[in-house]
Structure formats: structure tokens, C-alpha cells
N, C-alpha and C positions, 0 to 999 in steps of 0.2 A: 434211295435205292432206285436204280433205273428199271423201267418196265421192259419186259421182253417184247419182241415183235408181236407175238400172239396176244399178249396182254393189251398192247396198243390197238390191235385190230378189234378185240372185244370192247375196249373202252370207246373206240370210235363208233361202234355199233350201238353201245349203250347211249352215247351222246345223241345219236340219231333216233333214240326212243325205242330201240328194239328190245323185245323181251328175251329172256334166256333161251327159250325154245326157238325163236327166230334166229338168234345169234348162232345157236348150235347148227341149225339148218344151213345158214349162210356160209359158215366156216367148215361144214362137213365134220363136225365133232359132236360128241355126246353132250347132253344137257348137264350132266354131272361134271364134265370137264369145264364147261362154261362157268359153272358155279365155283369150281376151284380157281379159275382165272380171276373171277370177280372177287373172291376172298383175298387172293394175292394182291390184286389192285388196291383193295381197301387197306390192307396192311401197309403196302408200300407208300400210299398217299396219306396214310394215317387218318382215314375217314371211316364212317359207319354206314353210309347210305349211298345209293347210286347217284343221287342228285349232287351230294357233296363231292363224290369222286369226279364227276364231270366238271363241276365248278372249279375244283382245285386244279384239274388237268388244264382247263382253259386258262385259268389265272397264271399258271406256271409256264404256259406256252407249250405244253406237252402235246396237245391236240388243238386243232382249229375247226370251227364249224363252217 
């Protein structure tokens, strides 16, 4: 399942090491919205952790560092 543009933005910031609070600030959205996006990213990539999500996304060519 493809990630939305917003999920990709969140994922890129996660890959850069940003915490949910920083992601929320950067994207001008609430921290709870960030958490929702992170949950969706985990489901779509079939992972349970931020590190796994970033690793999977890099391996699949979804994001680049």
C-alpha cells in the first residue's frame, strides 16, 4: 500500500532523527496527527518500530538519505 505525501514527509523527518514533537512543529500539525501518520506508516510497511520503518523505506527505495 502506497504512502501518502504527508506520510512520506513524516517518514523523511523520522529518517533524519526528528522526534514526533519536532515533526509536528516542522509540518505545522499536531503531535497526535503525527502519531496517527506514524501508525499508518507502520501498518503500510508492516513494521513495529521507527528504525524498522526507516530501514524498510530505504531498502524499498521509498526514501533516500
